[in-house]
gemmi code that builds the backbone of each chain (N, CA, C; Angstrom):
import gemmi

chains = {
    "A": [
        ("MET", (17.718, 41.140, -1.183), (16.748, 40.624, -2.029), (16.852, 41.378, -3.495)),
        ("GLY", (16.064, 40.972, -4.416), (15.964, 41.553, -5.665), (15.010, 42.630, -5.842)),
        ("LYS", (14.635, 42.753, -7.103), (13.874, 43.832, -7.393), (12.665, 43.730, -7.613)),
        ("LYS", (11.472, 44.584, -7.391), (10.316, 44.257, -7.978), (10.028, 44.846, -9.157)),
        ("LEU", (10.016, 44.224, -10.302), (9.708, 44.865, -11.649), (8.285, 45.335, -11.782)),
        ("THR", (8.319, 46.259, -12.823), (7.179, 47.112, -13.043), (6.507, 46.243, -14.216)),
        ("PRO", (5.485, 46.565, -14.510), (4.773, 45.545, -15.603), (5.388, 45.947, -17.066)),
        ("GLU", (6.074, 47.237, -17.109), (6.754, 47.547, -18.354), (7.895, 46.892, -18.388)),
        ("GLU", (8.618, 46.863, -17.356), (10.050, 46.121, -17.102), (9.983, 44.722, -17.406)),
        ("VAL", (8.733, 44.178, -17.169), (8.532, 42.659, -17.348), (8.427, 42.563, -18.888)),
        ("LEU", (7.761, 43.581, -19.485), (7.292, 43.219, -20.827), (8.747, 43.406, -21.632)),
        ("ASP", (9.571, 44.316, -21.154), (10.665, 44.557, -21.975), (11.647, 43.150, -21.849)),
        ("LEU", (11.713, 42.598, -20.718), (12.373, 41.534, -20.471), (11.921, 40.106, -21.103)),
        ("LEU", (10.416, 40.030, -21.656), (9.942, 38.839, -22.168), (10.625, 38.588, -23.656)),
        ("PRO", (11.443, 37.581, -23.579), (12.399, 37.064, -24.780), (11.351, 36.935, -26.014)),
        ("GLN", (10.137, 36.429, -25.840), (9.294, 36.115, -27.211), (9.180, 37.454, -27.992)),
        ("GLN", (9.435, 37.592, -29.346), (9.199, 38.606, -30.131), (8.445, 38.334, -31.143)),
        ("GLU", (8.107, 39.501, -32.101), (7.253, 39.136, -33.263), (8.113, 38.210, -34.318)),
        ("PRO", (7.399, 37.381, -34.825), (6.023, 37.256, -34.827), (5.538, 36.043, -33.705)),
        ("PHE", (6.020, 35.919, -32.684), (5.777, 35.103, -31.683), (5.483, 35.666, -30.325)),
        ("ARG", (5.265, 36.720, -30.482), (4.945, 37.228, -29.129), (3.363, 37.510, -29.005)),
        ("PHE", (2.699, 37.008, -27.977), (1.271, 36.846, -27.756), (0.740, 37.506, -26.506)),
        ("VAL", (1.681, 38.726, -26.190), (0.950, 39.497, -25.084), (1.556, 41.067, -25.596)),
        ("ASP", (0.345, 41.920, -25.408), (0.408, 43.338, -25.732), (0.618, 44.115, -24.679)),
        ("GLU", (0.067, 44.159, -23.435), (0.199, 44.633, -22.501), (0.131, 43.830, -20.968)),
        ("ILE", (0.963, 44.204, -19.848), (0.636, 43.801, -18.602), (-0.018, 44.907, -17.833)),
        ("LEU", (-1.287, 44.337, -17.165), (-1.965, 45.223, -16.502), (-1.826, 45.275, -15.230)),
        ("GLU", (-1.499, 44.153, -14.434), (-1.312, 43.979, -13.131), (-0.360, 42.774, -12.973)),
        ("ILE", (0.783, 43.115, -12.031), (1.632, 41.950, -11.569), (1.941, 41.980, -10.110)),
        ("ASP", (1.955, 40.996, -9.616), (2.710, 41.015, -8.154), (2.991, 39.592, -7.955)),
        ("GLU", (3.573, 39.057, -6.680), (4.053, 37.863, -6.489), (2.976, 36.805, -6.772)),
        ("ASP", (1.828, 36.925, -6.600), (0.743, 36.081, -6.790), (-0.076, 35.936, -8.150)),
        ("HIS", (0.021, 37.100, -8.687), (-1.057, 37.057, -9.995), (-0.448, 37.986, -10.904)),
        ("ILE", (-1.098, 37.797, -12.067), (-0.752, 38.639, -13.400), (-2.107, 38.631, -14.250)),
        ("VAL", (-2.197, 39.974, -14.699), (-3.211, 40.095, -15.759), (-2.661, 40.681, -16.841)),
        ("ALA", (-3.041, 40.302, -17.973), (-2.263, 40.872, -19.198), (-3.374, 40.819, -20.537)),
        ("THR", (-3.287, 41.542, -21.415), (-4.243, 41.460, -22.687), (-3.444, 41.212, -24.083)),
        ("TYR", (-4.139, 40.706, -24.990), (-3.274, 40.520, -26.238), (-4.668, 40.735, -27.220)),
        ("ARG", (-4.245, 41.397, -28.275), (-5.270, 41.527, -29.641), (-4.788, 40.395, -30.523)),
        ("PHE", (-5.669, 39.727, -31.380), (-5.148, 38.777, -32.049), (-5.452, 39.539, -33.496)),
        ("SER", (-4.194, 40.058, -34.116), (-4.530, 40.945, -35.363), (-4.998, 39.950, -36.341)),
        ("PRO", (-5.803, 40.465, -37.368), (-6.276, 39.680, -38.492), (-5.338, 39.451, -39.515)),
        ("GLU", (-4.066, 39.899, -39.391), (-3.008, 39.954, -40.496), (-2.283, 38.796, -39.869)),
        ("LEU", (-2.086, 38.010, -38.733), (-1.426, 36.978, -38.318), (-1.528, 36.038, -39.352)),
        ("ASP", (-0.149, 35.458, -39.726), (-0.082, 34.599, -40.859), (-0.927, 33.280, -40.953)),
        ("PHE", (-0.934, 32.742, -39.655), (-1.554, 31.290, -39.528), (-3.000, 31.300, -39.739)),
        ("TYR", (-3.659, 32.542, -39.819), (-4.955, 32.434, -40.252), (-5.488, 31.934, -41.718)),
        ("ARG", (-4.296, 32.153, -42.283), (-4.316, 31.806, -43.696), (-4.786, 30.294, -44.106)),
        ("GLY", (-4.218, 29.619, -43.141), (-4.308, 28.206, -43.143), (-5.214, 27.477, -42.229)),
        ("HIS", (-5.569, 28.142, -41.142), (-6.426, 27.693, -39.993), (-7.438, 28.638, -39.830)),
        ("PHE", (-8.637, 28.500, -40.613), (-8.595, 27.657, -41.751), (-9.068, 28.566, -42.882)),
        ("PRO", (-8.510, 27.963, -44.095), (-9.089, 28.862, -45.389), (-10.395, 29.277, -45.526)),
        ("GLY", (-10.826, 30.514, -45.519), (-12.225, 31.116, -45.497), (-12.886, 30.918, -44.056)),
        ("ASN", (-12.322, 30.462, -43.144), (-12.828, 30.537, -41.865), (-11.781, 30.503, -40.853)),
        ("PRO", (-11.154, 31.710, -40.519), (-10.109, 31.884, -39.677), (-10.568, 31.929, -38.169)),
        ("VAL", (-9.862, 31.031, -37.391), (-9.997, 30.741, -36.025), (-8.708, 30.761, -35.437)),
        ("THR", (-8.385, 31.337, -34.233), (-7.275, 31.196, -33.467), (-6.733, 29.791, -33.229)),
        ("PRO", (-5.534, 29.177, -33.468), (-5.592, 27.675, -33.087), (-5.073, 27.789, -31.664)),
        ("GLY", (-5.865, 26.764, -31.041), (-5.759, 26.530, -29.412), (-4.291, 26.336, -29.039)),
        ("VAL", (-3.359, 25.816, -29.973), (-1.966, 25.850, -29.193), (-1.554, 27.320, -29.133)),
        ("ILE", (-2.099, 28.393, -29.990), (-1.604, 29.703, -29.932), (-2.125, 30.483, -28.799)),
        ("LEU", (-3.224, 30.037, -28.484), (-4.063, 30.365, -27.113), (-3.262, 29.820, -25.971)),
        ("ILE", (-2.700, 28.710, -25.952), (-1.871, 28.192, -24.860), (-0.452, 28.916, -24.623)),
        ("GLU", (-0.134, 29.163, -25.892), (1.203, 29.910, -25.965), (1.142, 31.211, -25.306)),
        ("SER", (-0.036, 31.907, -25.615), (-0.416, 33.341, -25.324), (-0.518, 33.091, -23.522)),
        ("MET", (-1.051, 32.090, -23.196), (-1.291, 32.014, -21.338), (0.241, 31.760, -21.126)),
        ("ALA", (0.794, 30.838, -21.574), (2.027, 30.668, -21.134), (3.121, 31.663, -21.070)),
        ("GLN", (3.091, 32.789, -22.098), (4.221, 33.793, -22.233), (3.647, 34.595, -20.879)),
        ("VAL", (2.264, 34.882, -20.693), (1.756, 35.516, -19.590), (2.188, 34.982, -18.136)),
        ("SER", (1.415, 33.854, -18.161), (1.345, 33.384, -16.567), (2.313, 32.411, -16.081)),
        ("VAL", (3.417, 31.958, -17.216), (4.590, 31.338, -16.867), (5.894, 32.188, -17.067)),
        ("VAL", (5.888, 32.811, -18.300), (7.279, 33.341, -18.453), (6.977, 34.593, -17.891)),
        ("ALA", (6.218, 35.506, -18.193), (6.229, 36.981, -17.437), (6.332, 36.852, -16.157)),
        ("GLN", (5.312, 36.060, -15.359), (5.287, 35.964, -13.993), (6.557, 35.295, -13.704)),
        ("GLY", (7.063, 34.423, -14.098), (8.388, 33.755, -13.714), (9.734, 34.835, -13.691)),
        ("LEU", (9.519, 35.725, -14.833), (10.646, 36.865, -14.755), (10.484, 37.957, -13.356)),
        ("TYR", (9.223, 37.839, -13.194), (9.067, 38.859, -12.070), (9.501, 38.114, -10.858)),
        ("LEU", (9.176, 36.986, -10.579), (9.455, 36.082, -9.185), (11.300, 35.800, -9.382)),
        ("PHE", (11.862, 35.539, -10.400), (13.152, 35.451, -10.681), (13.929, 36.761, -10.340)),
        ("ALA", (13.381, 37.707, -10.745), (13.976, 39.095, -10.395), (13.996, 39.360, -8.945)),
        ("GLN", (12.991, 38.712, -8.230), (12.967, 39.032, -6.800), (14.071, 38.508, -6.152)),
        ("GLU", (14.531, 37.132, -6.697), (15.843, 36.353, -6.089), (16.971, 36.825, -6.298)),
        ("LEU", (17.313, 37.544, -7.700), (18.456, 37.935, -7.918), (19.098, 39.119, -7.413)),
        ("ASP", (20.514, 39.232, -6.993), (21.109, 40.375, -6.408), (21.233, 41.210, -7.635)),
        ("ASP", (21.718, 40.886, -8.774), (21.835, 41.592, -9.874), (20.963, 41.270, -11.197)),
        ("ILE", (20.071, 42.212, -11.373), (19.111, 41.876, -12.451), (19.602, 41.550, -13.808)),
        ("SER", (20.908, 42.010, -14.026), (21.321, 41.525, -15.150), (21.658, 40.155, -15.467)),
        ("GLN", (21.497, 39.309, -14.346), (21.733, 37.896, -14.284), (20.564, 37.185, -15.113)),
        ("ILE", (19.495, 37.915, -15.128), (18.153, 37.431, -15.615), (18.302, 37.117, -17.136)),
        ("SER", (19.099, 37.787, -17.927), (19.385, 37.294, -19.177), (20.031, 36.035, -19.236)),
        ("GLU", (20.583, 35.262, -18.347), (21.389, 34.159, -18.506), (20.225, 33.013, -18.346)),
        ("MET", (18.870, 33.490, -17.922), (17.956, 32.309, -17.382), (17.003, 32.332, -18.799)),
        ("VAL", (16.532, 30.852, -18.879), (15.456, 30.790, -20.092), (14.576, 30.052, -19.350)),
        ("THR", (13.252, 30.430, -19.591), (12.253, 29.399, -19.042), (11.469, 28.519, -19.963)),
        ("VAL", (11.677, 27.084, -19.558), (11.227, 26.101, -20.569), (9.629, 25.677, -20.101)),
        ("PHE", (8.954, 25.387, -20.910), (7.546, 24.992, -20.786), (7.550, 23.545, -20.400)),
        ("THR", (6.969, 22.988, -19.187), (7.215, 21.759, -18.694), (5.851, 20.954, -18.717)),
        ("ASP", (4.901, 21.450, -18.358), (3.509, 20.694, -18.504), (2.429, 21.528, -18.649)),
        ("ALA", (1.399, 21.187, -19.120), (0.116, 22.036, -19.335), (-1.168, 21.107, -19.087)),
        ("GLN", (-2.031, 21.515, -18.500), (-3.458, 20.744, -18.718), (-4.790, 21.832, -19.036)),
        ("VAL", (-5.022, 21.642, -20.193), (-6.045, 22.967, -20.731), (-7.480, 22.505, -21.093)),
        ("ASP", (-8.421, 23.373, -20.722), (-9.652, 23.336, -21.405), (-10.073, 24.253, -22.087)),
        ("PHE", (-10.614, 23.969, -23.382), (-11.315, 25.174, -24.284), (-12.593, 25.195, -24.357)),
        ("SER", (-13.286, 26.395, -24.222), (-14.471, 26.698, -24.039), (-15.058, 27.307, -24.807)),
        ("GLY", (-14.209, 28.125, -25.969), (-14.617, 29.054, -26.912), (-13.735, 29.314, -27.846)),
        ("ILE", (-14.235, 29.914, -28.873), (-13.060, 30.175, -30.026), (-12.719, 31.674, -29.878)),
        ("VAL", (-11.437, 32.251, -30.470), (-11.299, 33.330, -30.795), (-11.065, 33.816, -32.265)),
        ("LYS", (-11.681, 34.885, -32.657), (-11.665, 35.082, -33.911), (-10.807, 36.262, -34.190)),
        ("PRO", (-10.135, 36.348, -35.524), (-9.306, 37.319, -35.510), (-9.900, 38.615, -35.396)),
        ("GLY", (-9.051, 39.630, -34.858), (-9.472, 40.872, -34.249), (-9.863, 40.932, -32.980)),
        ("GLU", (-10.078, 39.665, -32.167), (-10.541, 39.813, -31.007), (-9.459, 40.094, -29.861)),
        ("ARG", (-9.889, 40.717, -28.893), (-8.726, 40.767, -27.823), (-9.406, 39.980, -26.922)),
        ("VAL", (-8.033, 39.462, -25.999), (-8.317, 38.564, -24.815), (-7.469, 39.269, -23.640)),
        ("THR", (-8.152, 38.686, -22.542), (-7.486, 39.068, -21.118), (-6.951, 37.651, -20.580)),
        ("ILE", (-5.745, 37.634, -20.141), (-5.105, 36.628, -19.570), (-5.062, 36.676, -18.181)),
        ("ARG", (-5.512, 36.012, -17.270), (-5.481, 36.011, -15.665), (-4.665, 35.013, -15.398)),
        ("GLY", (-3.653, 35.137, -14.640), (-2.778, 34.117, -14.213), (-2.768, 34.117, -12.886)),
        ("LYS", (-2.786, 32.908, -12.002), (-2.569, 32.970, -10.587), (-1.644, 31.937, -10.154)),
        ("LYS", (-0.531, 32.345, -9.300), (0.311, 31.218, -8.831), (-0.078, 30.297, -8.168)),
        ("ASN", (0.041, 29.056, -8.491), (-0.434, 28.013, -7.825), (0.946, 27.645, -6.661)),
        ("PHE", (2.046, 27.291, -7.432), (3.322, 27.078, -6.323), (4.627, 27.625, -7.299)),
        ("TYR", (5.591, 28.138, -6.599), (6.722, 28.634, -7.243), (7.784, 28.168, -6.378)),
        ("ARG", (8.449, 26.905, -6.803), (9.397, 26.333, -6.043), (10.465, 25.715, -6.792)),
        ("ARG", (11.763, 25.916, -6.571), (12.997, 25.324, -7.220), (12.837, 26.042, -8.692)),
        ("ARG", (12.618, 27.181, -8.882), (12.382, 27.852, -10.113), (11.317, 27.175, -11.089)),
        ("LYS", (10.645, 26.077, -10.417), (9.299, 25.943, -11.406), (8.064, 26.614, -10.743)),
        ("LEU", (7.620, 27.029, -11.700), (6.397, 27.882, -11.493), (5.141, 27.346, -12.131)),
        ("CYS", (4.315, 26.977, -11.316), (3.073, 26.638, -11.733), (1.856, 27.485, -11.612)),
        ("ALA", (0.775, 27.681, -12.626), (0.028, 28.764, -12.667), (-1.396, 28.122, -13.186)),
        ("ASP", (-2.497, 28.905, -12.166), (-3.664, 28.394, -12.927), (-4.137, 29.704, -13.772)),
        ("VAL", (-4.635, 29.331, -14.913), (-4.833, 30.368, -15.771), (-6.139, 30.429, -16.514)),
        ("GLU", (-6.738, 31.441, -16.926), (-7.913, 31.807, -17.689), (-7.757, 32.882, -18.735)),
        ("MET", (-8.391, 32.579, -19.806), (-8.343, 33.559, -20.974), (-9.719, 33.964, -21.092)),
        ("CYS", (-10.112, 35.218, -21.372), (-11.726, 35.297, -21.739), (-11.601, 36.610, -22.609)),
        ("LEU", (-12.618, 36.777, -23.195), (-13.008, 37.895, -24.285), (-13.186, 39.144, -23.798)),
        ("ASP", (-13.494, 40.293, -24.575), (-14.044, 41.334, -23.919), (-15.131, 41.398, -23.153)),
        ("ASP", (-16.312, 40.471, -23.661), (-17.606, 40.459, -23.055), (-17.689, 39.408, -22.166)),
        ("GLY", (-16.402, 38.892, -21.378), (-16.146, 37.969, -20.229), (-16.364, 36.480, -20.452)),
        ("THR", (-16.413, 36.041, -21.716), (-16.578, 34.815, -22.200), (-15.312, 34.114, -21.983)),
        ("ILE", (-15.207, 32.942, -21.124), (-13.960, 32.226, -20.899), (-13.753, 31.381, -21.876)),
        ("VAL", (-12.733, 31.369, -22.932), (-12.336, 30.738, -23.845), (-11.469, 29.743, -23.621)),
        ("CYS", (-10.581, 29.765, -22.629), (-9.508, 28.724, -22.394), (-9.299, 28.779, -21.038)),
        ("SER", (-8.942, 27.752, -20.309), (-8.456, 27.701, -18.756), (-7.520, 26.476, -18.568)),
        ("GLY", (-6.831, 26.505, -17.555), (-6.098, 25.426, -17.148), (-4.952, 25.661, -16.409)),
        ("ARG", (-4.144, 24.814, -16.193), (-2.906, 24.920, -15.193), (-1.629, 24.650, -16.244)),
        ("LEU", (-0.637, 25.445, -16.321), (0.541, 25.576, -16.997), (1.801, 25.664, -16.008)),
        ("SER", (2.863, 24.988, -16.388), (3.872, 25.111, -15.487), (5.279, 25.217, -16.515)),
        ("GLY", (6.138, 26.155, -15.936), (7.469, 26.090, -16.727), (8.455, 26.378, -15.591)),
        ("MET", (9.995, 26.106, -16.011), (10.824, 26.186, -15.175), (12.145, 26.926, -15.739)),
        ("GLY", (12.547, 27.813, -14.622), (13.771, 28.384, -15.148), (15.193, 27.764, -15.078)),
        ("VAL", (15.676, 27.797, -16.126), (16.957, 26.964, -16.346), (18.136, 27.879, -16.794)),
        ("LYS", (19.271, 27.779, -16.490), (20.514, 28.654, -17.236), (20.633, 28.145, -18.658)),
        ("GLN", (20.815, 29.261, -19.627), (21.007, 28.812, -20.728), (22.199, 28.422, -21.217)),
    ],
    "B": [
        ("MET", (2.706, 5.388, 11.283), (2.439, 5.082, 9.896), (3.349, 3.835, 9.810)),
        ("SER", (3.198, 2.576, 9.151), (3.957, 1.626, 8.743), (4.706, 2.094, 7.379)),
        ("GLU", (6.111, 1.551, 7.361), (6.801, 1.653, 5.962), (6.105, 1.141, 4.882)),
        ("GLN", (5.321, 0.401, 4.940), (4.462, -0.315, 3.881), (3.540, 0.699, 3.430)),
        ("GLU", (2.832, 1.192, 4.328), (1.799, 2.387, 4.162), (2.364, 3.543, 3.610)),
        ("ILE", (3.515, 4.032, 4.101), (4.178, 5.089, 3.308), (4.648, 4.698, 1.846)),
        ("PHE", (5.054, 3.536, 1.598), (5.467, 3.132, 0.265), (4.354, 3.254, -0.539)),
        ("ASP", (3.047, 2.624, -0.166), (2.025, 2.515, -0.955), (1.366, 3.886, -1.279)),
        ("LYS", (1.428, 4.947, -0.246), (1.227, 6.242, -0.721), (1.979, 6.990, -1.683)),
        ("VAL", (3.364, 6.698, -1.553), (4.340, 7.115, -2.272), (4.077, 6.709, -3.731)),
        ("VAL", (4.014, 5.546, -3.850), (3.578, 4.736, -5.189), (2.185, 5.610, -5.733)),
        ("LYS", (1.265, 5.567, -4.918), (-0.031, 6.263, -5.475), (0.236, 7.832, -5.828)),
        ("ILE", (1.117, 8.592, -5.265), (1.204, 10.038, -5.673), (2.312, 9.898, -6.906)),
        ("LEU", (3.237, 8.981, -7.245), (3.824, 8.992, -8.419), (3.111, 8.457, -9.497)),
        ("GLU", (2.133, 7.716, -9.406), (1.188, 7.130, -10.440), (0.879, 7.992, -11.799)),
        ("PRO", (0.245, 9.225, -11.309), (0.000, 10.036, -12.793), (1.269, 10.538, -13.263)),
        ("TYR", (2.216, 10.584, -12.974), (3.667, 11.087, -13.766), (4.400, 10.133, -14.296)),
        ("VAL", (4.001, 8.790, -14.042), (4.944, 7.646, -14.532), (4.703, 7.476, -16.173)),
        ("LYS", (5.941, 7.346, -16.688), (5.673, 7.016, -18.388), (6.061, 5.636, -18.747)),
        ("ASN", (6.797, 5.075, -17.882), (7.109, 3.617, -17.989), (6.161, 2.602, -17.248)),
        ("GLU", (4.989, 2.257, -17.658), (4.143, 1.462, -16.924), (4.419, 0.152, -16.637)),
        ("GLU", (5.408, -0.521, -17.616), (5.929, -1.552, -17.408), (6.757, -1.866, -16.048)),
        ("ALA", (7.680, -0.561, -15.888), (8.583, -0.595, -14.491), (7.507, -0.323, -13.348)),
        ("PHE", (6.684, 0.393, -13.579), (5.598, 0.753, -12.662), (5.104, -0.325, -12.137)),
        ("ALA", (4.655, -1.541, -12.963), (4.119, -2.769, -12.639), (4.720, -3.373, -11.359)),
        ("SER", (5.989, -3.202, -11.467), (6.910, -4.007, -10.652), (7.624, -3.018, -9.750)),
        ("VAL", (7.086, -2.010, -9.269), (7.841, -1.111, -8.468), (8.490, -1.596, -7.017)),
        ("VAL", (9.720, -1.276, -7.002), (10.201, -1.721, -5.776), (10.901, -0.327, -4.964)),
        ("LYS", (11.414, -0.709, -3.852), (12.158, 0.435, -3.363), (13.382, 0.922, -3.839)),
        ("GLU", (13.985, 0.090, -4.831), (15.311, 0.378, -5.565), (14.778, 1.051, -6.804)),
        ("THR", (13.723, 1.129, -7.321), (13.254, 1.899, -8.318), (13.555, 3.140, -8.503)),
        ("SER", (14.233, 3.587, -9.414), (14.585, 4.890, -9.858), (13.294, 5.777, -10.295)),
        ("ILE", (13.110, 6.741, -9.803), (11.838, 7.736, -10.328), (12.169, 8.110, -11.556)),
        ("LEU", (13.194, 8.677, -11.888), (13.728, 9.376, -12.972), (13.879, 8.349, -14.028)),
        ("GLU", (15.104, 7.426, -13.708), (15.641, 6.559, -14.608), (14.530, 5.438, -15.249)),
        ("ASP", (14.194, 4.796, -14.030), (13.207, 3.698, -14.349), (11.619, 4.056, -14.544)),
        ("LEU", (11.078, 4.981, -13.913), (9.476, 5.301, -14.199), (9.394, 6.488, -15.185)),
        ("LYS", (10.740, 6.867, -15.402), (10.534, 7.898, -16.459), (9.717, 9.068, -16.121)),
        ("VAL", (9.661, 9.355, -14.831), (9.080, 10.695, -14.540), (9.952, 11.836, -14.994)),
        ("ASN", (9.105, 12.936, -15.496), (9.557, 14.073, -16.070), (10.523, 14.908, -14.956)),
        ("SER", (11.681, 15.122, -15.028), (12.488, 15.879, -13.866), (11.666, 16.963, -13.294)),
        ("ALA", (11.043, 17.724, -14.175), (10.422, 18.899, -13.538), (9.143, 18.673, -12.811)),
        ("ARG", (8.620, 17.262, -12.826), (7.451, 16.845, -12.105), (7.921, 16.512, -10.718)),
        ("LEU", (9.301, 16.458, -10.622), (9.692, 16.044, -9.015), (9.217, 16.956, -8.257)),
        ("VAL", (9.233, 18.298, -8.776), (8.658, 19.341, -7.849), (7.346, 19.296, -7.439)),
        ("ASP", (6.434, 18.639, -8.546), (4.935, 18.467, -7.918), (4.934, 17.249, -7.132)),
        ("VAL", (5.672, 16.293, -7.208), (6.028, 15.256, -6.569), (6.044, 15.266, -5.020)),
        ("VAL", (7.178, 16.313, -4.839), (7.548, 16.511, -3.435), (6.609, 17.440, -2.912)),
        ("LEU", (6.005, 18.341, -3.432), (4.744, 19.195, -2.777), (3.765, 18.380, -2.446)),
        ("ALA", (3.355, 17.138, -3.303), (2.526, 16.311, -2.995), (2.606, 15.266, -1.806)),
        ("PHE", (3.863, 15.145, -1.700), (4.308, 14.459, -0.483), (4.140, 15.200, 0.672)),
        ("GLU", (4.412, 16.554, 0.758), (4.322, 17.590, 1.982), (2.754, 17.434, 2.129)),
        ("ASP", (1.950, 17.793, 1.282), (0.443, 17.728, 1.433), (0.202, 16.430, 2.077)),
        ("GLU", (0.331, 15.185, 1.496), (-0.238, 14.065, 1.999), (0.248, 13.718, 3.543)),
        ("PHE", (1.646, 13.919, 3.667), (2.149, 13.511, 4.996), (2.305, 14.880, 5.929)),
        ("ASP", (1.901, 16.038, 5.564), (1.696, 17.169, 6.358), (3.266, 17.400, 6.967)),
        ("ILE", (4.219, 17.192, 6.041), (5.309, 17.462, 6.417), (6.334, 18.773, 5.286)),
        ("GLU", (7.410, 19.118, 5.839), (8.166, 20.036, 4.768), (9.373, 19.363, 4.689)),
        ("ILE", (9.532, 19.363, 3.133), (10.645, 18.682, 2.716), (11.795, 19.908, 2.087)),
        ("ALA", (12.940, 20.099, 2.663), (13.949, 21.074, 2.182), (14.345, 20.684, 0.912)),
        ("ASP", (14.720, 21.756, 0.120), (15.324, 21.360, -1.378), (16.344, 20.462, -1.198)),
        ("GLU", (17.247, 20.598, -0.225), (18.381, 19.866, -0.141), (18.075, 18.317, 0.162)),
        ("ASP", (17.107, 17.939, 0.874), (16.492, 16.843, 1.018), (15.819, 16.151, -0.266)),
        ("ALA", (15.063, 17.109, -0.936), (14.440, 16.606, -2.213), (15.643, 16.330, -3.118)),
        ("ASP", (16.832, 16.782, -3.218), (17.729, 16.348, -3.903), (18.196, 14.810, -3.730)),
        ("ALA", (17.927, 14.519, -2.625), (18.668, 13.099, -2.320), (17.495, 12.195, -2.869)),
        ("VAL", (16.337, 12.633, -3.257), (15.386, 11.573, -3.550), (15.747, 11.018, -5.322)),
        ("VAL", (16.223, 9.793, -5.184), (16.561, 9.263, -6.525), (15.565, 8.094, -6.602)),
        ("THR", (15.439, 7.051, -5.439), (14.426, 5.794, -5.786), (13.341, 6.290, -4.934)),
        ("VAL", (12.359, 5.172, -5.244), (11.114, 5.327, -4.141), (11.630, 5.010, -2.981)),
        ("GLY", (12.501, 4.246, -2.527), (12.891, 3.870, -1.222), (13.499, 5.106, -0.747)),
        ("ASP", (14.298, 6.180, -1.246), (14.601, 7.005, -0.594), (13.695, 8.313, -0.355)),
        ("ALA", (12.571, 8.327, -1.038), (11.481, 9.006, -0.658), (10.766, 8.479, 0.659)),
        ("VAL", (10.621, 7.079, 0.710), (9.964, 6.545, 1.743), (11.048, 6.922, 3.011)),
        ("ARG", (12.352, 6.894, 2.726), (13.160, 7.037, 3.895), (12.967, 8.347, 4.429)),
        ("ILE", (12.848, 9.520, 3.511), (12.816, 10.871, 4.072), (11.761, 11.215, 4.625)),
        ("ILE", (10.580, 10.414, 4.178), (9.375, 10.839, 4.666), (9.171, 10.149, 6.144)),
        ("THR", (9.795, 8.885, 6.296), (9.753, 8.396, 7.463), (10.464, 9.017, 8.754)),
        ("GLU", (11.728, 9.581, 8.272), (12.441, 10.741, 9.033), (11.549, 11.793, 9.419)),
        ("LYS", (10.910, 12.308, 8.471), (10.267, 13.740, 8.644), (8.906, 13.081, 9.706)),
        ("LEU", (8.503, 12.184, 9.374), (7.363, 11.993, 10.471), (7.861, 11.453, 11.816)),
        ("GLY", (9.094, 11.454, 11.838), (9.579, 11.112, 13.193), (9.158, 9.919, 14.022)),
    ],
}
model = gemmi.Model(1)
for chain_id, residues in chains.items():
    chain = gemmi.Chain(chain_id)
    for i, (resn, *xyz) in enumerate(residues, 1):
        res = gemmi.Residue()
        res.name, res.seqid = resn, gemmi.SeqId(i, " ")
        for name, pos in zip(("N", "CA", "C"), xyz):
            atom = gemmi.Atom()
            atom.name, atom.element = name, gemmi.Element(name[0])
            atom.pos, atom.b_iso = gemmi.Position(*pos), 0.0
            res.add_atom(atom)
        chain.add_residue(res)
    model.add_chain(chain)
structure = gemmi.Structure()
structure.add_model(model)
structure.setup_entities()
């Protein structure tokens, strides 16, 4: 059997980098769930256009953040447990396969979100997770079911 | 359960994932799930899990690999149901 990665190791392996990384810290991770946070810096470039004078985080970016946590990071953790040699993990890439999402709030520049992912199933390298994103006051802004699949590069 | 009943249930499970409604309207056992119905290959995992839940069976990955047509799914489910 492979290795149980720590939250720090998973974060180091996450391929998404600036300016397209929307995960700051992984607080908890195991076979079945993950909890992570991200703060949307007011300096992020897309706020200039979405929308001029009225910056709001785009819903697609919220989905991306949820996917980086609940599908990519959680997926890396699960792949690592299957691999004999952890270096093989760099040969894999996670492709986003499907999503169903509801938006129930907005995220303003400077706000921090907590993303909670719960594994729905992991089979044949496809990971399907139920995910919620909430603000510091507990307001749920986005929730849904996202899936991705690990494939060889 | 008759083969027709299994076929009908399989078709119902596939429905939400079908991208080619025209092919689905005339679905038969020979219809290919990926080629004809244009189901996304990553959705095959969801479909196989739905078969397991619906029929209360377990489908091994090797068996799942053999599912190309709707008829293949019906045959494998029939075998598992004994």
